[in-house]
GURO-851363 format. One record per atom (N, C-alpha, C): residue in three letters; x, y, z; atom name. Coordinates in steps of 0.05 Angstrom, whole numbers. Each point is the difference from the previous one (the first is absolute). Layout:
<recs>
 rodo     px     py     pz tivo
  ALA      X      Y      Z   CA
...
</recs>
This chain:
<recs>
 rodo     px     py     pz tivo
  MET     83    321   -269    N
  MET    -10    -20     24   CA
  MET     19    -22     -2    C
  THR     22     -7     17    N
  THR      6    -24     -8   CA
  THR    -16    -26      7    C
  THR      8    -22    -15    N
  THR    -10    -33      9   CA
  THR     16     -1     28    C
  PRO    -31    -16     12    N
  PRO      6     -6     26   CA
  PRO     23    -23     -3    C
  VAL     21     -6     35    N
  VAL     17    -18     -5   CA
  VAL    -11    -36    -10    C
  PHE    -21      1     13    N
  PHE     -8    -29      3   CA
  PHE     -9     -7    -35    C
  GLU    -10     17    -15    N
  GLU    -11     -1    -29   CA
  GLU     23     -1    -12    C
  ARG     32     13      1    N
  ARG     15      0    -14   CA
  ARG     19    -34     16    C
  ILE      1    -10     20    N
  ILE      9    -27     12   CA
  ILE    -23    -11    -18    C
  GLU    -18      5     -3    N
  GLU    -24    -25    -16   CA
  GLU      9     -4    -26    C
  THR      0     27    -11    N
  THR     11      1    -32   CA
  THR     23    -11     -3    C
  TRP     21      0     14    N
  TRP     26     -6     -9   CA
  TRP      8    -34      6    C
  LEU    -10     -6     17    N
  LEU     -1    -30     11   CA
  LEU    -15    -17    -31    C
  LYS    -23      3     -2    N
  LYS    -18      0    -20   CA
  LYS     21      1    -28    C
  ARG      2     14     -9    N
  ARG     16      7    -24   CA
  ARG     25    -18      7    C
  GLU     19     -6     23    N
  GLU     15    -16      2   CA
  GLU     -4    -34      2    C
  SER    -35      0      0    N
  SER      3    -33     -1   CA
  SER      0     -7     34    C
  VAL      4     22     15    N
  VAL      9    -16     25   CA
  VAL    -33     -9     21    C
  PRO      0    -26      9    N
  PRO    -26     -3     14   CA
  PRO      6     16     31    C
  PHE    -24     10      7    N
  PHE    -11     13     26   CA
  PHE    -24      1      3    C
  THR     -3      2     18    N
  THR    -35      0     13   CA
  THR     -1     23     20    C
  VAL    -28     15      1    N
  VAL      4     25      6   CA
  VAL    -35     -6     32    C
  LEU     10      9     15    N
  LEU    -11     -2     29   CA
  LEU    -12     23     -4    C
  ARG    -30      9      3    N
  ARG     -8     25     15   CA
  ARG     -6     -1     42    C
  HIS     -4     19      2    N
  HIS     -1     -9     25   CA
  HIS     -5     25     21    C
  GLU     -4      0     27    N
  GLU     -3     23     19   CA
  GLU     29      9     -3    C
  PRO     -2     34      2    N
  PRO     32     13      3   CA
  PRO     18    -14     22    C
  VAL     23     -6     -7    N
  VAL     18     -5     24   CA
  VAL     31     12     -3    C
  PHE      2      5     31    N
  PHE     19     21      4   CA
  PHE     28    -16     12    C
  THR     -5    -22      2    N
  THR     33    -20     13   CA
  THR    -10    -19    -11    C
  SER     39     -8     -8    N
  SER      5    -25    -16   CA
  SER    -13    -31     26    C
  GLU    -18      2     25    N
  GLU    -10    -11     10   CA
  GLU    -26     -7     -9    C
  GLN     -7     25      2    N
  GLN    -29      8    -18   CA
  GLN     -4    -14    -30    C
  ALA     17      5    -11    N
  ALA      1     -5    -34   CA
  ALA      2    -32     11    C
  ALA     14    -13      6    N
  ALA     -2    -28      9   CA
  ALA    -23    -24     -5    C
  ALA    -14     20     26    N
  ALA    -24    -11     11   CA
  ALA    -24      2     -9    C
  VAL     -3     24    -19    N
  VAL    -19      5    -27   CA
  VAL      3    -17    -21    C
  ARG     26    -12     -9    N
  ARG     10    -10    -15   CA
  ARG     -7    -30      1    C
  GLY      3     -4     21    N
  GLY      4    -31     13   CA
  GLY     15    -10     -9    C
  THR     31      4      2    N
  THR     31     -6     -8   CA
  THR     16      8     25    C
  SER     24     -7     -2    N
  SER     23      2     19   CA
  SER     12     28      1    C
  LEU      1      5     21    N
  LEU     14     28      2   CA
  LEU     28     -4    -20    C
  ALA     20    -23      9    N
  ALA     19     -3    -12   CA
  ALA      2      7    -42    C
  SER    -34     -1     -9    N
  SER     -2      1    -28   CA
  SER      3     27    -11    C
  GLY     -2      9     24    N
  GLY     -3     33     -4   CA
  GLY     19     11    -10    C
  ALA     -4     20    -28    N
  ALA     22     12     -6   CA
  ALA      1     34      9    C
  LYS     12     -1     10    N
  LYS      3     21     22   CA
  LYS     21     19    -16    C
  ALA    -16     29     -8    N
  ALA     15     20    -22   CA
  ALA      9     24     16    C
  LEU     29     -3      1    N
  LEU     -1     29     27   CA
  LEU     22     19    -30    C
  VAL     -6     28     13    N
  VAL     11     23    -25   CA
  VAL     26      8     18    C
  VAL     24      2     -1    N
  VAL     24     -5     25   CA
  VAL     17     21    -17    C
  LYS      4     17     20    N
  LYS     24     23    -22   CA
  LYS     30    -14     18    C
  ALA     10     -7    -23    N
  ALA     26    -12      5   CA
  ALA     28     20     -7    C
  GLY     11      8     23    N
  GLY     17     22    -10   CA
  GLY    -23     29    -10    C
  GLU     10      1    -25    N
  GLU    -14     26    -18   CA
  GLU    -17     -8    -11    C
  LYS     -9    -33     -5    N
  LYS    -12    -12    -20   CA
  LYS    -23    -13      5    C
  PHE    -26      3     -9    N
  PHE    -26    -10     12   CA
  PHE     -8    -33    -18    C
  VAL      7    -17      7    N
  VAL    -10    -21     -1   CA
  VAL    -24    -14      9    C
  LEU     -9    -29    -13    N
  LEU    -27    -10     14   CA
  LEU     12    -29     -1    C
  ILE      1     -6     37    N
  ILE      5    -34      5   CA
  ILE    -22     -9     -1    C
  VAL      5    -27      0    N
  VAL    -27    -16      8   CA
  VAL     10    -18     10    C
  LEU    -16    -17     28    N
  LEU      3    -13     19   CA
  LEU    -20    -10      1    C
  PRO      1    -30     10    N
  PRO    -23    -19     12   CA
  PRO    -13     16     23    C
  ALA    -23     11      0    N
  ALA    -12      8     19   CA
  ALA      1     -9     28    C
  ASP      8    -27      2    N
  ASP      7     -3     28   CA
  ASP     30      9      8    C
  ARG     13     15    -11    N
  ARG     36      4     12   CA
  ARG     -6     30    -10    C
  LYS     28     15     10    N
  LYS     -3     28     10   CA
  LYS     32     -2     -6    C
  LEU      1     31    -21    N
  LEU     25      4    -18   CA
  LEU     23      3     22    C
  ASP     22    -13      3    N
  ASP     16      1     15   CA
  ASP     20     30    -12    C
  SER      4     15     16    N
  SER     16     24    -14   CA
  SER     32     -1     -7    C
  LYS      8     -9     19    N
  LYS     29     -7      9   CA
  LYS      7    -16    -34    C
  LYS    -14    -19     -5    N
  LYS     -6    -24    -22   CA
  LYS     -1     23    -24    C
  ALA    -12      9     -4    N
  ALA    -14     25    -16   CA
  ALA     23     18    -11    C
  ARG      8     14     21    N
  ARG     21     22      3   CA
  ARG     29    -14    -23    C
  ASP      3    -24     17    N
  ASP     21    -15     -9   CA
  ASP      3    -10    -37    C
  PHE    -32    -11     -6    N
  PHE     -6     -3    -18   CA
  PHE     -1     22    -22    C
  PHE    -10     19     -4    N
  PHE      0     28     -5   CA
  PHE     28     14      0    C
  GLY     18     -9     18    N
  GLY     27     18     12   CA
  GLY     -4     36     -6    C
  VAL    -24     -5     30    N
  VAL    -11     28      7   CA
  VAL      7      6     27    C
  LYS     11     25      7    N
  LYS     -6      3     26   CA
  LYS    -22     -2     18    C
  SER    -22     14    -15    N
  SER    -26      2      8   CA
  SER    -29    -14    -11    C
  ILE    -16     -9     12    N
  ILE    -22     -6    -14   CA
  ILE    -24     -1     15    C
  ARG    -27     10    -20    N
  ARG    -16      3     18   CA
  ARG    -27     -3    -12    C
  PHE    -25      2     12    N
  PHE    -16    -14    -14   CA
  PHE    -11     34    -16    C
  ALA    -13    -10    -23    N
  ALA    -17     35     -8   CA
  ALA    -20      6     16    C
  ASN     -1     30      4    N
  ASN    -21      4     16   CA
  ASN    -30     -4    -18    C
  LYS    -22      4     15    N
  LYS    -23      4    -21   CA
  LYS     -5     21    -19    C
  GLU      3     20      4    N
  GLU     17     24    -30   CA
  GLU     12    -15    -15    C
  GLU     20     -7     13    N
  GLU     18    -12    -28   CA
  GLU    -11    -19    -21    C
  VAL    -14    -21     15    N
  VAL    -16    -19     -3   CA
  VAL    -13      1    -26    C
  VAL    -28     26     13    N
  VAL     -7      9    -21   CA
  VAL     15     14    -21    C
  GLU     15     11      2    N
  GLU      5     21    -26   CA
  GLU     21    -26    -13    C
  LEU      9    -24      8    N
  LEU     13    -13    -21   CA
  LEU    -16    -19     -3    C
  THR    -24    -10      5    N
  THR    -15    -21    -11   CA
  THR    -30     16     -5    C
  GLY    -11     21     10    N
  GLY    -31      3     -3   CA
  GLY     -6    -22     15    C
  LEU      2     -7     15    N
  LEU    -12    -19     35   CA
  LEU      0     -2     28    C
  GLN    -12      4      9    N
  GLN     -4    -13     28   CA
  GLN     25    -21      2    C
  PRO     17      6     28    N
  PRO     13    -22      8   CA
  PRO    -24    -25     10    C
  GLY     11    -20    -15    N
  GLY    -20    -32     16   CA
  GLY     -7     -6    -31    C
  SER     -8     11    -19    N
  SER    -11     -1    -30   CA
  SER     18     -5    -19    C
  ILE     35      0     13    N
  ILE      8     -3    -29   CA
  ILE     14    -26     -3    C
  PRO     -3     -8    -32    N
  PRO      7    -23     -9   CA
  PRO     32     -6     -4    C
  PRO      6    -24     -1    N
  PRO     30    -11      5   CA
  PRO      8      9    -28    C
  PHE    -10     15    -14    N
  PHE     10     12    -32   CA
  PHE     15     36      2    C
  GLY     19     -4     10    N
  GLY     19     32     -7   CA
  GLY      1      6    -20    C
  SER      0    -16    -27    N
  SER      3      6    -20   CA
  SER    -20     22    -13    C
  LEU    -35     -6     15    N
  LEU    -20     24     -2   CA
  LEU     11     16      3    C
  PHE     21      4     16    N
  PHE     -1     34     14   CA
  PHE     25      3     -4    C
  ASN     19     -4    -19    N
  ASN     14      1    -14   CA
  ASN     29      0     33    C
  LEU     -3    -19     14    N
  LEU     21     -8     27   CA
  LEU      8    -23     -4    C
  PRO     26     -8      4    N
  PRO     14    -26     -6   CA
  PRO     -8    -18     24    C
  THR     -9    -22     -3    N
  THR    -13    -22     11   CA
  THR     21    -21     17    C
  TYR      2     -4     21    N
  TYR     10    -16     13   CA
  TYR    -14    -26     14    C
  CYS     11    -23      3    N
  CYS    -24    -17      4   CA
  CYS     16    -14     18    C
  ASP    -11    -16     36    N
  ASP     13    -14      7   CA
  ASP     -7    -26     -4    C
  PRO     26    -16     -2    N
  PRO     -1    -26    -11   CA
  PRO    -29    -17     17    C
  ALA      6     12     25    N
  ALA    -20    -20     15   CA
  ALA    -26      3     -8    C
  LEU    -11     15    -19    N
  LEU    -27     -3    -12   CA
  LEU     -3    -24    -19    C
  ALA     26    -10    -10    N
  ALA     -6    -27    -20   CA
  ALA    -13    -18     16    C
  GLU      3     -7     26    N
  GLU     -4    -15     21   CA
  GLU    -30    -10     -4    C
  ASN    -19     24    -16    N
  ASN    -22     -2     -2   CA
  ASN     -7     -9    -23    C
  PRO    -16    -21    -17    N
  PRO     -8     -9    -32   CA
  PRO    -18     23    -14    C
  SER    -17      7     23    N
  SER    -13     30    -10   CA
  SER      1     19     25    C
  ILE    -10     21    -17    N
  ILE      8     40     20   CA
  ILE    -26     10    -13    C
  ASN     -3     15     31    N
  ASN    -17     12     -8   CA
  ASN      4     30     13    C
  PHE    -21     21    -13    N
  PHE     11     29      5   CA
  PHE    -30     18     -8    C
  ASN      3     20      7    N
  ASN    -19     27      0   CA
  ASN      5     12    -30    C
  ALA    -12      1    -14    N
  ALA     10      7    -33   CA
  ALA    -11     33     -1    C
  GLY     10     16     21    N
  GLY     -9     31      5   CA
  GLY    -22      6      4    C
  ASP    -16    -11     16    N
  ASP    -23     -6     18   CA
  ASP     -2     -9     27    C
  HIS     -6      5     15    N
  HIS     -5     -6     25   CA
  HIS    -15    -25     -2    C
  SER    -19     -2    -19    N
  SER    -30     -9     -6   CA
  SER      6    -27    -27    C
  ILE     20     -2     -7    N
  ILE     11    -16    -22   CA
  ILE     32    -17      5    C
  SER    -10    -27     -6    N
  SER     26    -12     10   CA
  SER      3    -26    -34    C
  VAL     31     -3     -4    N
  VAL      1    -18    -22   CA
  VAL     18    -12     15    C
  GLN     -7    -23    -21    N
  GLN     12    -32     21   CA
  GLN     23     -6    -34    C
  MET     19    -13     -3    N
  MET      9     -5    -19   CA
  MET     28    -16     10    C
  SER     16    -21    -16    N
  SER     20    -25      6   CA
  SER     15     22     11    C
  TYR     25     -9     16    N
  TYR     25     21     -1   CA
  TYR     24     -2    -21    C
  ALA      2    -15    -18    N
  ALA     14    -12    -26   CA
  ALA     -8     22    -14    C
  ASP    -30     -1     -5    N
  ASP     -9     19    -22   CA
  ASP      4     39     18    C
  TYR      0     -1     24    N
  TYR      0     31      0   CA
  TYR     33      1      0    C
  VAL     21    -21     -4    N
  VAL     25      9     -3   CA
  VAL     -1     12    -31    C
  ALA    -12    -23     -8    N
  ALA      9     -8    -35   CA
  ALA    -13     40     -5    C
  ALA    -20      4      7    N
  ALA     -8     27    -19   CA
  ALA     11     24     15    C
  GLU      7      1     32    N
  GLU      8     19     10   CA
  GLU     39      4     -4    C
  LYS     11    -24      8    N
  LYS     16      4     -4   CA
  LYS     19     19     21    C
  PRO     -1    -11     26    N
  PRO      6     11     23   CA
  PRO     26     -8     10    C
  ILE     18     17     -1    N
  ILE     30     -5     10   CA
  ILE     -5    -22     30    C
  LEU     11    -18      5    N
  LEU     -4    -17     29   CA
  LEU     12     23     19    C
  ALA     -4      0     22    N
  ALA     14     10     20   CA
  ALA    -11    -12     23    C
  ALA     18     -5     21    N
  ALA     -1    -21     21   CA
  ALA      2     20     23    C
  VAL    -28     20      6    N
  VAL     -3     13     22   CA
  VAL    -14      2     16    C
  SER     -7    -18      4    N
  SER    -24     -6     22   CA
  SER     18    -20     26    C
</recs>
């Protein structure tokens, strides 16, 4: 049996001495529901998208109030096609359901790309492998821990 993603995140952040808070809440399935239950702005939500850029799957993290701009993403990755992973691919790659993916591609051997617009939020919030567990941490600590590649794709 594999360790749940939330426990992996919690162990990793504690080991790295990264401060964070955990909020357990009713299950949420949209960014809007998550922001409401957390009592935070939609923009502070770190929306993690599993995307196939050309022939390669990547994790792209955007502020939850923004959408992926497929032209910017194609240009950034230098590919002709880009698409969201389907539910089966998301489960195969992460072991998680869409909407519960944390912004840490490193947990799933996926390269992580983060839109710089997320930096406009001193702290970020995200589902931690479960629709009913959220984590809040500073954006600066997130970048220091995950080391995502910055990509203006929203």
